[in-house]
C-alpha positions in Angstrom: 0.1 0.1 0.0 1.2 3.6 -0.9 0.1 6.8 0.6 -1.2 8.4 -2.5 1.1 10.9 -2.7 4.6 9.9 -2.6 4.5 6.1 -4.0 6.0 5.1 -1.0 4.8 2.3 0.9 2.6 3.2 4.0 4.3 2.6 7.5 3.4 3.0 10.7 5.4 6.5 10.9 4.1 7.8 7.8 0.5 7.1 8.6 0.9 8.7 11.9 2.8 11.2 10.9 5.2 10.4 13.8 8.2 13.1 12.7 6.1 15.7 12.7 4.0 15.0 15.7 7.2 14.6 17.8 8.6 17.7 16.6 5.7 19.8 17.8 6.8 19.9 21.5 8.9 22.9 22.0 10.1 24.0 25.4 10.3 28.0 25.9 11.9 27.7 28.9 16.0 27.6 29.6 17.6 24.3 29.8 14.6 23.3 29.4 13.1 23.0 32.5 12.5 19.3 32.9 8.7 19.6 33.7 8.0 21.6 30.8 7.7 18.9 28.4 5.3 16.9 30.5 2.8 20.1 30.4 3.5 20.5 26.9 2.4 16.8 26.4 -0.3 16.7 28.4 -2.0 19.9 26.9 -1.4 18.7 23.5 -2.9 15.2 24.2 -6.0 17.3 25.9 -6.5 19.0 22.4 -6.4 15.8 20.5 -9.0 13.9 22.8 -11.3 17.2 22.6 -11.1 17.0 18.8 -12.1 13.3 19.1 -15.0 14.4 21.6 -16.4 16.7 19.3 -16.3 14.1 16.4 -18.1 11.6 18.5 -20.7 14.3 20.0 -21.4 15.3 16.5 -21.9 11.5 15.5 -24.8 11.0 18.5 -26.6 14.1 17.1 -26.2 12.4 13.6 -27.1 9.2 15.2 -30.0 10.7 16.9 -31.4 12.7 14.2 -31.3 8.9 12.4 -33.7 7.7 15.1 -30.9 4.9 16.0 -30.8 5.2 20.2 -28.7 1.7 20.3 -25.6 3.2 18.1 -26.6 6.5 20.1 -25.8 4.6 23.3 -22.7 2.7 22.0 -21.0 6.3 21.0 -22.2 8.1 24.5 -20.4 5.2 26.3 -17.3 5.7 24.0 -17.8 9.8 24.9 -17.5 8.6 28.6 -14.5 6.1 28.7 -12.6 9.2 27.0 -13.9 11.2 30.0 -12.2 9.0 32.0 -8.9 9.2 30.4 -9.0 13.2 30.3 -9.9 13.0 34.5 -6.6 10.5 34.5 -4.6 12.8 32.9 -5.2 15.2 35.5 -3.6 12.6 37.9 -0.4 12.7 35.8 -0.4 16.3 35.8 -0.6 16.5 39.4 2.6 14.7 39.9 4.4 18.5 39.1 4.8 20.3 42.4 4.1 23.9 42.4 7.8 25.0 42.1 8.0 22.7 39.4 5.3 24.4 37.6 6.7 28.0 38.6 10.1 27.1 37.4 8.8 27.7 33.6 5.4 29.1 34.2 6.6 33.0 33.4 7.3 31.3 29.8 3.7 31.0 29.2 3.3 34.5 29.2 -0.3 35.3 27.7 -1.0 31.7 26.8 -4.0 30.0 29.0 -6.0 26.8 28.6 -8.9 29.8 28.7 -7.8 30.1 25.3 -8.9 26.4 23.9 -11.4 26.9 21.3 -12.0 23.1 20.9 -12.8 23.0 24.6 -15.4 26.0 24.2 -16.8 24.2 21.1 -17.4 21.1 23.5 -19.4 23.5 25.7 -21.3 25.0 23.0 -22.4 21.6 21.4 -23.6 20.4 25.0 -25.6 23.6 25.5 -23.4 25.7 27.4 -23.2 28.6 25.0 -21.7 31.9 25.8 -20.9 34.7 22.9 -18.5 36.3 25.0 -16.2 33.5 24.7 -16.5 34.0 20.9 -14.9 37.6 21.1 -11.7 36.3 22.5 -10.5 34.9 19.4 -9.5 36.8 16.6 -11.9 37.5 13.4 -11.3 35.3 10.9 -9.1 32.5 13.1 -9.9 28.9 12.9 -11.1 29.0 16.3 -13.7 32.0 16.2 -15.3 30.0 12.8 -15.6 27.2 14.7 -17.2 28.7 17.5 -19.8 31.0 15.6 -20.5 27.8 13.3 -21.2 25.8 16.8 -23.1 28.9 18.2 -25.7 29.0 15.9 -26.1 25.0 16.0 -28.4 23.1 17.8 -27.1 21.5 20.6 -27.4 17.4 21.6 -30.0 18.6 24.1 -32.1 19.7 21.0 -31.4 16.6 19.2 -32.5 14.5 21.6 -35.7 16.3 22.3 -36.6 16.3 18.5 -35.7 12.3 19.0 -38.5 12.1 21.7 -40.8 14.0 19.5 -40.2 11.8 16.9 -40.7 8.9 19.2 -44.4 9.9 19.8 -43.6 12.1 23.2 -45.4 15.9 23.2 -42.4 17.6 23.4 -43.6 21.5 23.5 -43.5 23.1 20.1 -41.6 26.2 21.9 -38.6 23.2 22.7 -38.7 22.2 19.5 -38.2 25.9 17.7 -36.2 27.6 20.8 -33.4 29.6 20.2 -30.4 27.3 19.9 -28.2 29.8 20.8 -29.8 30.3 24.7 -29.0 27.7 27.4 -31.6 25.2 28.0 -34.0 26.2 31.1 -35.8 23.7 33.1 -39.1 22.8 31.8 -42.0 21.2 34.0 -43.2 20.0 30.4 -40.6 18.2 29.5 -39.7 17.0 33.1 -43.6 15.3 33.0 -42.7 13.4 29.5 -39.2 12.2 30.7 -40.9 10.9 34.0 -43.3 8.9 31.5 -40.1 7.8 29.5 -38.6 6.5 32.7 -41.9 4.7 33.8 -42.7 3.3 30.7 -40.1 3.0 28.0 -36.9 1.1 29.0 -35.0 1.6 25.6 -35.4 5.6 26.1 -34.7 5.7 29.7 -31.5 4.0 28.9 -30.5 6.8 27.0 -31.7 9.7 29.2 -29.0 7.9 31.9 -26.2 8.1 29.5 -26.6 11.4 29.2 -26.9 11.9 33.0 -23.6 9.9 33.0 -22.2 12.7 30.5 -23.7 15.6 32.4 -21.8 14.1 35.5 -18.6 12.8 33.7 -18.0 16.9 32.5 -18.9 18.0 35.9 -16.1 15.4 37.4 -13.6 16.5 35.0 -14.6 19.9 35.9 -14.2 19.7 39.7 -10.7 18.1 39.2 -9.5 20.5 36.9 -10.4 23.1 40.0 -8.5 21.4 42.5 -5.5 20.7 40.1 -5.4 24.1 39.4 -5.9 25.3 43.4 -3.0 22.4 44.3 -0.7 24.0 41.6 -1.4 27.6 41.8 -3.7 28.0 44.9 -5.4 31.4 44.4 -2.8 33.2 42.1 -4.4 34.6 38.8 -4.2 32.2 35.9 -2.3 33.0 32.9 -4.0 34.6 29.7 -5.8 37.2 31.9 -8.1 34.2 33.7 -8.9 34.7 37.3 -7.4 31.1 37.6 -9.6 28.6 40.2 -11.9 31.2 40.9 -13.3 30.8 37.5 -13.2 27.1 37.0 -14.8 26.7 40.5 -18.1 28.7 39.2 -18.2 26.3 36.2 -18.6 23.1 38.5 -22.3 22.1 39.5 -23.9 23.9 36.4 -26.0 20.8 34.9 -26.1 20.5 31.1 -29.4 18.9 31.1 -31.3 20.5 34.2 -34.4 18.4 33.3 -33.0 15.2 33.8 -31.8 16.0 37.4 -34.9 18.1 38.3 -37.0 14.8 37.9 -34.7 12.4 40.2 -36.8 12.8 43.2 -40.2 11.8 41.5 -39.1 8.7 39.7 
């Protein structure tokens, strides 16, 4: 088999572009400081996993639109497994002490995880949209164009409500035609039909539970991220103009799918 461009046989290295991949880690500290490579690798791997998460979440929306709940569940399980890997990577990052981080932190200058457009895209597709996040990226940049597109797209929750409507549930028309740029708000009508799903529709009740798992998985990652930042820099401001742990702490506990949580005491 050749690579389609040079006529050379495809190898492990050429298929994965290993040479280019290994050239992407460029520490900026003098020496460089030992722990900067770990910091770079962890965050580059995060961006790769974010890319995969977006790929899988988009697939879930497509499967819901195609009325394929079984493959939807399978894909959601993959997403949940990836989220566990994201949490586990924080265990590795926490092996870096505050002094080790400070040995190169100044070299980050204005760079910050706050500027990850892919994580913002994940938030947007899961329903946590914020137009101010778009403004942090330069006009015409890849990240801004992607966020502008995601901002106008229906969310995963929208795809799920449309799926339930096609399954015969009386989803209010106002929810099926809602402003998809706004965050989903709890709805008594939606909660009533979700209770009916749980009590009489095992197939779709399982799908609801996978969405709860997804919501909880994102919350777990947020919580662990906050604790990692507190452990590493305490109450210090973050790089890139963020408030560090204070900002991250405010994101914990904000449910992505509030109706699925509101009904728990009534099941």
